C-alpha distance (Angstrom), angle and dihedral (degrees) to the residues before:
residue distance angle dihedral
M1 . . .
H2 3.81 . .
N3 3.77 123.6 .
K4 3.79 112.3 -132.2
K5 3.78 95.7 -150.3
V6 3.76 131.1 131.2
I7 3.77 124.0 -155.2
F8 3.77 112.7 -161.8
V9 3.81 115.7 -159.9
L10 3.78 117.2 -170.3
L11 3.78 116.4 -172.7
D12 3.77 107.0 -163.7
G13 3.78 115.6 -153.6
L14 3.81 96.9 -1.8
Q15 3.78 114.4 130.2
S16 3.79 112.1 -128.2
H17 3.80 95.6 -120.0
Y18 3.83 90.0 57.2
A19 3.78 90.6 49.9
K20 3.79 91.1 50.9
E21 3.80 90.7 48.0
H22 3.82 98.4 45.7
L23 3.81 106.7 28.7
G24 3.77 98.6 66.9
Y25 3.79 97.4 156.9
L26 3.79 93.1 53.3
E27 3.81 89.6 47.3
H28 3.81 88.5 50.7
L29 3.83 90.8 53.1
C30 3.81 90.1 50.4
E31 3.81 91.9 50.7
Y32 3.82 89.9 55.5
K33 3.82 93.6 44.8
K34 3.81 92.0 -113.3
A35 3.79 90.9 117.5
A36 3.76 139.8 20.5
K37 3.76 130.9 -144.9
Y38 3.74 130.2 -156.5
E39 3.76 128.8 -170.6
V40 3.77 112.2 -142.6
L41 3.75 118.9 -149.8
G42 3.77 103.5 -146.1
E43 3.73 126.5 -136.8
L44 3.75 129.7 -143.3
P45 2.91 131.3 -48.5
S46 3.79 89.9 48.3
A47 3.79 96.3 -150.8
S48 3.79 127.4 124.8
R49 3.80 102.4 -117.6
P50 3.83 96.2 50.2
M51 3.81 91.2 46.7
Y52 3.82 93.1 48.7
E53 3.79 89.1 52.4
T54 3.81 91.0 49.2
I55 3.81 91.7 48.9
F56 3.81 94.4 47.8
T57 3.81 97.5 41.5
G58 3.80 101.5 31.5
V59 3.79 93.6 -133.6
P60 3.82 130.5 109.5
V61 3.79 125.4 -104.2
Y62 3.80 95.2 -102.7
E63 3.80 88.5 59.0
H64 3.83 101.8 43.2
G65 3.80 94.9 38.2
I66 3.81 99.3 -139.6
S67 3.79 96.7 129.8
N68 3.81 104.3 162.4
N69 3.79 143.4 14.6
G70 3.80 91.4 -97.6
V71 3.82 93.9 66.3
C72 3.81 104.1 100.2
R73 3.79 102.8 178.6
L74 3.76 135.5 91.7
S75 3.76 115.6 -94.8
N76 3.79 123.1 -119.1
Q77 3.83 91.6 -108.7
E78 3.79 134.1 96.4
H79 3.79 106.1 -96.7
L80 3.80 129.0 -148.1
F81 3.80 92.0 -120.7
H82 3.81 91.9 52.0
L83 3.80 89.9 51.8
L84 3.80 91.4 50.4
K85 3.79 91.6 50.0
Q86 3.82 91.6 48.4
N87 3.79 88.0 54.7
N88 3.83 93.0 50.6
K89 3.79 94.4 -108.6
K90 3.77 121.8 146.3
V91 3.78 117.2 -120.6
């Protein structure tokens, strides 16, 4: 029986060479095709909240409108977590 679960790990502000050096177990999973890793090239502004919104909506900052960490509202875009919920997936 296979579990159909996804674990999403987002390391904010960690350079990829440090992750490779210090996250041995995750690297091991990637080597055996049990995990995948992706390096995200950020866009400006380089703040956490705008980048999270870009990652989870797929649209740039100028379009979703979350321009700094102080913006504490949902954007006007369709969000990954909304799509999962609409498709009866647990998040």
